[in-house]
N, CA, C and O of each residue as an XYZ file, in Angstrom:
436
protein
N       0.810     -1.178      0.000
C       0.000      0.000      0.000
C       0.865      1.259      0.000
O       0.578      2.217     -0.718
N       1.929      1.250      0.814
C       2.833      2.393      0.891
C       3.532      2.608     -0.450
O       3.692      3.743     -0.899
N       3.938      1.535     -1.073
C       4.604      1.644     -2.377
C       3.649      2.238     -3.402
O       4.049      3.074     -4.213
N       2.398      1.816     -3.372
C       1.402      2.363     -4.288
C       1.207      3.855     -4.069
O       1.119      4.621     -5.029
N       1.141      4.268     -2.809
C       0.997      5.696     -2.502
C       2.219      6.486     -2.958
O       2.090      7.595     -3.476
N       3.405      5.912     -2.764
C       4.619      6.593     -3.209
C       4.633      6.727     -4.724
O       5.051      7.758     -5.250
N       4.186      5.710     -5.423
C       4.154      5.763     -6.883
C       3.193      6.841     -7.361
O       3.498      7.587     -8.291
N       2.030      6.918     -6.721
C       1.059      7.951     -7.094
C       1.628      9.333     -6.810
O       1.517     10.234     -7.641
N       2.232      9.504     -5.648
C       2.827     10.793     -5.287
C       3.954     11.153     -6.250
O       4.044     12.292     -6.708
N       4.803     10.195     -6.552
C       5.905     10.449     -7.487
C       5.410     10.825     -8.866
O       5.941     11.734     -9.503
N       4.397     10.127     -9.321
C       3.829     10.443    -10.634
C       3.243     11.840    -10.649
O       3.431     12.586    -11.611
N       2.534     12.200     -9.590
C       1.931     13.534     -9.560
C       2.985     14.620     -9.477
O       2.810     15.689    -10.062
N       4.078     14.374     -8.763
C       5.158     15.359     -8.684
C       5.788     15.551    -10.061
O       6.043     16.682    -10.476
N       6.036     14.461    -10.762
C       6.647     14.580    -12.081
C       5.700     15.204    -13.094
O       6.127     15.988    -13.942
N       4.427     14.865    -13.013
C       3.452     15.486    -13.909
C       3.380     16.984    -13.629
O       3.280     17.793    -14.551
N       3.432     17.340    -12.363
C       3.449     18.753    -11.994
C       4.678     19.454    -12.535
O       4.594     20.593    -12.993
N       5.823     18.780    -12.487
C       7.059     19.373    -13.012
C       6.971     19.580    -14.517
O       7.398     20.613    -15.033
N       6.421     18.604    -15.215
C       6.264     18.730    -16.661
C       5.313     19.877    -16.975
O       5.571     20.672    -17.879
N       4.216     19.962    -16.230
C       3.258     21.042    -16.424
C       3.910     22.396    -16.147
O       3.710     23.360    -16.886
N       4.681     22.448    -15.087
C       5.391     23.677    -14.733
C       6.366     24.065    -15.829
O       6.457     25.233    -16.205
N       7.088     23.089    -16.337
C       8.020     23.365    -17.421
C       7.286     23.885    -18.651
O       7.716     24.861    -19.266
N       6.193     23.246    -19.006
C       5.446     23.661    -20.192
C       4.939     25.086    -20.069
O       4.918     25.824    -21.054
N       4.531     25.483    -18.871
C       4.077     26.861    -18.668
C       5.242     27.832    -18.708
O       5.113     28.930    -19.250
N       6.393     27.440    -18.132
C       7.520     28.361    -18.050
C       8.304     28.449    -19.350
O       9.119     29.359    -19.508
N       8.082     27.528    -20.289
C       8.838     27.556    -21.534
C       8.164     28.414    -22.598
O       8.640     28.486    -23.731
N       7.065     29.062    -22.242
C       6.421     29.949    -23.202
C       7.263     31.205    -23.383
O       8.279     31.372    -22.708
N       6.856     32.081    -24.277
C       7.616     33.296    -24.533
C       7.503     34.319    -23.411
O       8.287     35.268    -23.369
N       6.555     34.152    -22.506
C       6.393     35.089    -21.398
C       7.507     34.877    -20.382
O       7.902     33.738    -20.133
N       8.015     35.943    -19.799
C       9.034     35.793    -18.750
C       8.462     35.038    -17.555
O       7.258     35.080    -17.305
N       9.315     34.359    -16.830
C       8.865     33.544    -15.705
C       8.138     34.381    -14.661
O       7.216     33.883    -14.015
N       8.525     35.630    -14.479
C       7.882     36.446    -13.461
C       6.425     36.735    -13.799
O       5.634     36.991    -12.891
N       6.044     36.702    -15.073
C       4.658     36.975    -15.435
C       3.754     35.789    -15.150
O       2.535     35.953    -15.108
N       4.304     34.614    -14.954
C       3.466     33.474    -14.611
C       3.619     33.123    -13.136
O       3.141     32.080    -12.693
N       4.286     33.991    -12.375
C       4.376     33.806    -10.938
C       5.450     32.835    -10.482
O       5.394     32.356     -9.349
N       6.408     32.535    -11.310
C       7.446     31.595    -10.925
C       8.795     32.151    -11.338
O       9.066     32.305    -12.529
N       9.636     32.450    -10.373
C      10.958     32.939    -10.726
C      11.959     31.786    -10.740
O      11.624     30.654    -10.389
N      13.164     32.080    -11.141
C      14.173     31.030    -11.300
C      14.498     30.360     -9.968
O      14.766     29.159     -9.929
N      14.476     31.112     -8.896
C      14.754     30.556     -7.580
C      13.688     29.532     -7.184
O      14.012     28.471     -6.650
N      12.427     29.848     -7.446
C      11.338     28.923     -7.140
C      11.414     27.677     -8.019
O      11.208     26.561     -7.541
N      11.705     27.868     -9.290
C      11.847     26.736    -10.210
C      12.985     25.833     -9.754
O      12.862     24.609     -9.773
N      14.087     26.442     -9.345
C      15.239     25.687     -8.853
C      14.852     24.864     -7.626
O      15.209     23.690     -7.525
N      14.126     25.477     -6.699
C      13.708     24.771     -5.486
C      12.770     23.614     -5.816
O      12.899     22.532     -5.243
N      11.840     23.826     -6.721
C      10.901     22.752     -7.092
C      11.608     21.603     -7.785
O      11.330     20.436     -7.510
N      12.516     21.935     -8.679
C      13.253     20.879     -9.382
C      14.125     20.099     -8.403
O      14.228     18.877     -8.503
N      14.746     20.791     -7.468
C      15.544     20.111     -6.444
C      14.675     19.202     -5.576
O      15.112     18.119     -5.188
N      13.458     19.630     -5.267
C      12.587     18.788     -4.447
C      12.157     17.532     -5.217
O      11.998     16.466     -4.623
N      11.973     17.654     -6.512
C      11.651     16.477     -7.330
C      12.827     15.508     -7.335
O      12.649     14.301     -7.171
N      14.025     16.043     -7.523
C      15.214     15.190     -7.500
C      15.370     14.497     -6.154
O      15.655     13.301     -6.090
N      15.182     15.258     -5.078
C      15.315     14.672     -3.741
C      14.272     13.585     -3.512
O      14.567     12.548     -2.918
N      13.050     13.825     -3.986
C      11.992     12.826     -3.858
C      12.393     11.533     -4.566
O      12.254     10.445     -4.008
N      12.884     11.657     -5.783
C      13.296     10.467     -6.543
C      14.474      9.770     -5.870
O      14.499      8.543     -5.776
N      15.449     10.546     -5.401
C      16.605      9.946     -4.736
C      16.205      9.256     -3.434
O      16.768      8.219     -3.084
N      15.248      9.818     -2.726
C      14.798      9.208     -1.476
C      14.026      7.913     -1.713
O      13.827      7.138     -0.777
N      13.591      7.666     -2.937
C      12.866      6.435     -3.246
C      13.809      5.259     -3.488
O      13.365      4.118     -3.615
N      15.091      5.534     -3.551
C      16.068      4.479     -3.818
C      16.186      3.554     -2.624
O      15.967      4.013     -1.503
N      16.512      2.302     -2.785
C      16.966      1.621     -3.994
C      15.827      1.132     -4.877
O      16.058      0.748     -6.024
N      14.597      1.142     -4.362
C      13.480      0.633     -5.158
C      13.131      1.541     -6.318
O      12.769      1.063     -7.394
N      13.237      2.850     -6.114
C      12.896      3.796     -7.166
C      11.399      3.862     -7.393
O      10.623      3.145     -6.762
N      11.011      4.737     -8.304
C       9.617      4.940     -8.663
C       9.548      4.955    -10.177
O      10.386      5.575    -10.830
N       8.559      4.279    -10.741
C       8.452      4.178    -12.197
C       8.420      5.546    -12.868
O       9.046      5.738    -13.911
N       7.704      6.492    -12.286
C       7.615      7.821    -12.889
C       8.992      8.470    -12.950
O       9.322      9.130    -13.935
N       9.791      8.289    -11.915
C      11.160      8.831    -11.922
C      12.002      8.106    -12.971
O      12.771      8.727    -13.704
N      11.845      6.787    -13.032
C      12.609      6.001    -14.002
C      12.340      6.479    -15.428
O      13.255      6.586    -16.245
N      11.089      6.760    -15.708
C      10.695      7.078    -17.084
C      10.870      8.544    -17.457
O      11.210      8.849    -18.600
N      10.643      9.460    -16.513
C      10.534     10.865    -16.889
C      11.584     11.796    -16.301
O      11.758     12.903    -16.811
N      12.283     11.398    -15.260
C      13.173     12.314    -14.552
C      14.205     12.960    -15.470
O      14.351     14.182    -15.479
N      14.913     12.150    -16.233
C      15.976     12.688    -17.089
C      15.417     13.661    -18.127
O      15.992     14.726    -18.351
N      14.308     13.303    -18.756
C      13.717     14.182    -19.773
C      13.227     15.492    -19.175
O      13.430     16.558    -19.757
N      12.581     15.415    -18.016
C      12.078     16.630    -17.369
C      13.228     17.562    -17.018
O      13.181     18.755    -17.319
N      14.256     17.020    -16.386
C      15.386     17.850    -15.975
C      16.102     18.416    -17.197
O      16.476     19.589    -17.200
N      16.296     17.611    -18.223
C      16.951     18.089    -19.441
C      16.155     19.221    -20.082
O      16.729     20.236    -20.476
N      14.852     19.056    -20.186
C      14.014     20.086    -20.790
C      14.018     21.377    -19.985
O      14.116     22.466    -20.552
N      13.911     21.260    -18.664
C      13.909     22.451    -17.818
C      15.270     23.139    -17.871
O      15.343     24.367    -17.905
N      16.335     22.365    -17.878
C      17.682     22.952    -17.954
C      17.885     23.669    -19.287
O      18.468     24.752    -19.328
N      17.412     23.076    -20.361
C      17.527     23.704    -21.676
C      16.777     25.029    -21.708
O      17.272     26.022    -22.242
N      15.585     25.035    -21.137
C      14.768     26.247    -21.130
C      15.362     27.342    -20.244
O      15.042     28.518    -20.415
N      16.220     26.965    -19.306
C      16.802     27.928    -18.377
C      18.310     28.071    -18.555
O      19.015     28.501    -17.642
N      18.792     27.709    -19.727
C      20.210     27.857    -20.070
C      21.154     27.214    -19.056
O      22.262     27.706    -18.840
N      20.725     26.130    -18.444
C      21.579     25.385    -17.524
C      21.900     26.102    -16.232
O      22.889     25.767    -15.578
N      21.099     27.075    -15.842
C      21.398     27.873    -14.653
C      20.825     27.297    -13.363
O      20.936     27.936    -12.316
N      20.230     26.138    -13.401
C      19.648     25.532    -12.207
C      20.587     24.482    -11.638
O      21.397     23.907    -12.365
N      20.481     24.232    -10.347
C      21.353     23.256     -9.675
C      21.327     21.887    -10.348
O      22.370     21.268    -10.558
N      20.134     21.426    -10.681
C      19.966     20.082    -11.242
C      20.681     19.912    -12.576
O      20.924     18.786    -13.010
N      21.013     21.007    -13.220
C      21.668     20.936    -14.525
C      23.132     20.515    -14.419
O      23.735     20.074    -15.397
N      23.695     20.658    -13.215
C      25.130     20.376    -13.109
C      25.547     19.680    -11.820
O      26.742     19.490    -11.592
N      24.588     19.291    -10.962
C      24.986     18.664     -9.700
C      25.111     17.141     -9.759
O      25.543     16.525     -8.784
N      24.745     16.533    -10.869
C      24.936     15.101    -11.058
C      23.907     14.211    -10.373
O      24.054     12.989    -10.388
N      22.868     14.791     -9.773
C      21.889     13.967     -9.053
C      21.057     13.094     -9.989
O      20.655     11.994     -9.610
N      20.795     13.569    -11.203
C      20.024     12.757    -12.148
C      20.811     11.493    -12.494
O      20.268     10.389    -12.468
N      22.081     11.663    -12.816
C      22.919     10.501    -13.121
C      23.037      9.580    -11.908
O      23.021      8.357    -12.046
N      23.154     10.172    -10.729
C      23.242      9.393     -9.494
C      22.001      8.514     -9.330
O      22.111      7.352     -8.937
N      20.832      9.058     -9.625
C      19.596      8.293     -9.516
C      19.633      7.073    -10.441
O      19.343      5.954    -10.017
N      19.990      7.299    -11.698
C      19.967      6.200    -12.668
C      21.055      5.166    -12.403
O      20.845      3.979    -12.652
N      22.200      5.587    -11.908
C      23.255      4.628    -11.548
C      22.787      3.760    -10.386
O      22.960      2.541    -10.403
N      22.200      4.386     -9.389
C      21.708      3.632     -8.230
C      20.579      2.680     -8.633
O      20.515      1.551     -8.147
N      19.695      3.134     -9.516
C      18.600      2.272     -9.979
C      19.146      1.073    -10.742
O      18.690     -0.053    -10.548
N      20.122      1.316    -11.609
C      20.705      0.209    -12.379
C      21.353     -0.798    -11.439
O      21.216     -2.004    -11.640
N      22.051     -0.325    -10.422
C      22.678     -1.224     -9.455
C      21.615     -1.997     -8.678
O      21.779     -3.189     -8.420
N      20.530     -1.325     -8.306
C      19.439     -1.985     -7.588
C      18.744     -3.028     -8.428
O      18.365     -4.081     -7.914
N      18.567     -2.763     -9.703
C      17.933     -3.715    -10.615
C      18.824     -4.938    -10.792
O      18.339     -6.069    -10.780
N      20.128     -4.714    -10.957
C      21.057     -5.838    -11.094
C      21.068     -6.686     -9.830
O      21.046     -7.914     -9.903
N      21.102     -6.032     -8.669
C      21.128     -6.759     -7.410
C      19.851     -7.567     -7.235
O      19.895     -8.708     -6.777
N      18.719     -6.986     -7.595
C      17.433     -7.672     -7.511
C      17.411     -8.896     -8.421
O      16.915     -9.953     -8.032
N      17.949     -8.753     -9.630
C      17.975     -9.862    -10.580
C      18.878    -10.985    -10.079
O      18.559    -12.162    -10.252
N      19.978    -10.637     -9.472
C      20.908    -11.639     -8.937
C      20.247    -12.393     -7.794
O      20.350    -13.617     -7.708
N      19.557    -11.651     -6.903
C      18.894    -12.293     -5.760
C      17.775    -13.223     -6.227
O      17.526    -14.240     -5.579
N      17.105    -12.914     -7.311
C      16.022    -13.765     -7.807
C      16.559    -15.059     -8.417
O      15.872    -16.080     -8.394
N      17.770    -15.029     -8.958
C      18.314    -16.220     -9.587
C      18.978    -17.154     -8.598
O      19.281    -18.300     -8.927
N      19.203    -16.676     -7.398
C      19.887    -17.522     -6.407
C      18.921    -18.354     -5.621
O      19.332    -19.119     -4.749
């Protein structure tokens, strides 16, 4: 039940991030839609932290969308956000790959 709730929460956080990105990537400046770069940075960091805290099991929404969301947001903001250069996205996928391998090994034994 807890895993199901975490998956729903993770999916909603990522969907919110995608929605936020889509709104902020318009031609209007971020301040006109009520979101400045500092707020965007904080939200993106909270998404990354949420995904990292789900390790080693991870969350499907993070597995599927995290890299694309962060890449798109970084592109739209000229790489000026923490997530664009702190390596947390890669850290998530490396840890997930290690967890998947470990899980597969344990199932075969």
